[in-house]
Residue, then its C-alpha position, 0 to 999 in steps of 0.5 A: m473289458e478284458k480280452l479273452s486271453e487275460k482271464p482263464w474263465d469267461i464267466f463265474i456262476s454264483h448261485a444257491s445250491e437249491d437252484k442247482d438242479t432246476l436251473v444252474r447245472p443245465v445252464a452251466h453245461a449248455l454254456s460249456a458245451f457251446g465252448a464257453r469257459v465256465w467257473y462252476d463248482e461242479f467243474t472246478l472244485d475238488v474235494g479238499d479245496s478251500l471254498s473261500c480261496s476257490i471262490d476268490h480265485g474264480l472271482s478274480q479270474s473270470r471276465f463276467g459274473l452270473i448271479v442267479l437271484s432267487p429266494s434261496f440265494f437271498a437267504k445264503a451267506w456264501p452267495e452274498y460274499e460272492l456278490r460283494g466280490l463281483t460288485a467290487k470287480e465291476l467298479g470302473r469297468e463295463k458290464v460285469i454282473l449278469p443277473i438272472w431272476h429266478n422265481v423272484s419279483r423286482e420288489e424282492v430284488l429291490k429289497y435285497s439290493p437296489p443296484l441289482a434291481d436297476k440292472m437289465a436282467l434275464n427272467s428264468k420264467d418260461k425260458e428253457p436253460v439252453v435259451i438262457a445259456l444262448y442269451i448269456l453266450d451272446i454277451i460273454r462270447p459273441d464269437l461263439f454265439s456268431k458261429l452257432h447263429k450261422r449254423a442255425a441259419y444254415l440248418a433252417l435253409p430249405k433242403v432241396k434234394k437233387k440228384v447229381s451225377i457222381k462224375k460231376i463231383v470233383s475234389a477241391p484243388i491242392r492248395h499246399k504242395e507240401l505240409p510242414l513236418d509238425l503238421i505231418g506228425r499230428i496227422r500221423l497221430i490222428r490216423a493211428a488213433l482212428w485206426g479201426g473206426c476210420t481206416h485210411s492210408m497216410d497218403y489219403w489223409l495227407d491229400g485231404f489236408k493239402r486241399d484245405a485252405h487252413p490245414s492247421k485249423e482242420i487238423s485241430w478239429w480232427e485231433h478233438v475227434a480222435s481224442a474223443y474216439v479213443e477215450y470212448v473206445k478205452i472206457t467201453r467194451l465194444k464188439r467187433g464192427q462197432h468201432e466204425h459206428v463210434f467214429n461216425t457218431v463222434f464225427g456227427i456230434c462234433s459236426g453238430d448233428s442231432r441224435r435223430q440224425l445219428k440214430k442209424y449209428l447209435d442203434h449199434l452201440p450201447k444205450d448210453a452211447y449218445k450221452v457219454l459221447s456228447d459229454i466227451c465231445g463237449y469238454r476240453h478236458p477228459v470227462y472220464d479220467i483215472k486217479e493218478e498217484f504222483p511221485r513224492e517230492m524230493d524233500e518228502l523222501s525218507p533218509e534211506d531213499t535219499d541215501a540210496m539215490s545219491k549212490i546211483d551213478i548216472r554216467k552209466 
């Protein structure tokens, strides 16, 4: 089986478009929110892309293939093409194809493809998409599943409320007397990005990271928080005093808090704040982006442009 670093995608999803709303889209979004790298047409296809070339790329660059077998799938040509590609990829390797039976029986699958009927499959009947996504995550990314499992176990622990004197609360010891300059630069950017939502001195930030066992990992997490905060602030017209509520909401979402737990902050923000912020926090790339007009290549310049550029004295 390929190592994580060898393929850019953890899983390729082959499905019929008719099953997108009822099952495929929620499963794909859940897997992505859990941290899996998903090749799914709504995430990875742009207008003008060649469908066949994109599918070939997705098949070759994914570690697993999720096949949503349904009556609509059996009637399509493209999913059958994708299935042949995944079957060829599976030869001589460990488990690659992960089937989901969606509104079909074993007899129907057997009629369509006997080898698929013999595979252990998930049945979508009576299962929520997020539950299906968790089953899949356990197979394709056990490392991510383990983290989710540990957090779920922690949240299930009985909460014992006990008053503790503030005098008994002590800070962790300083573990790093000095931090490398590159980490200090990243901390400085985090501080600047969160200014207005989480305003503290540079000494405050440095002191906190010096007490962390692994400051680089902690800084990476804070960079994600800061980028999500800045992205939302840039696309939303906020009133005075709302920035702190945005920060607390972003911090909570990235920490795994539920909407109910964040209600005291969300009450002060636009109605769609939780959905928008959840989308922003859940993806590696910007959800809300701009259309960029890139400069033309040199060979696309007109003769007049090329002549004018050749006369520029770069030594000045």
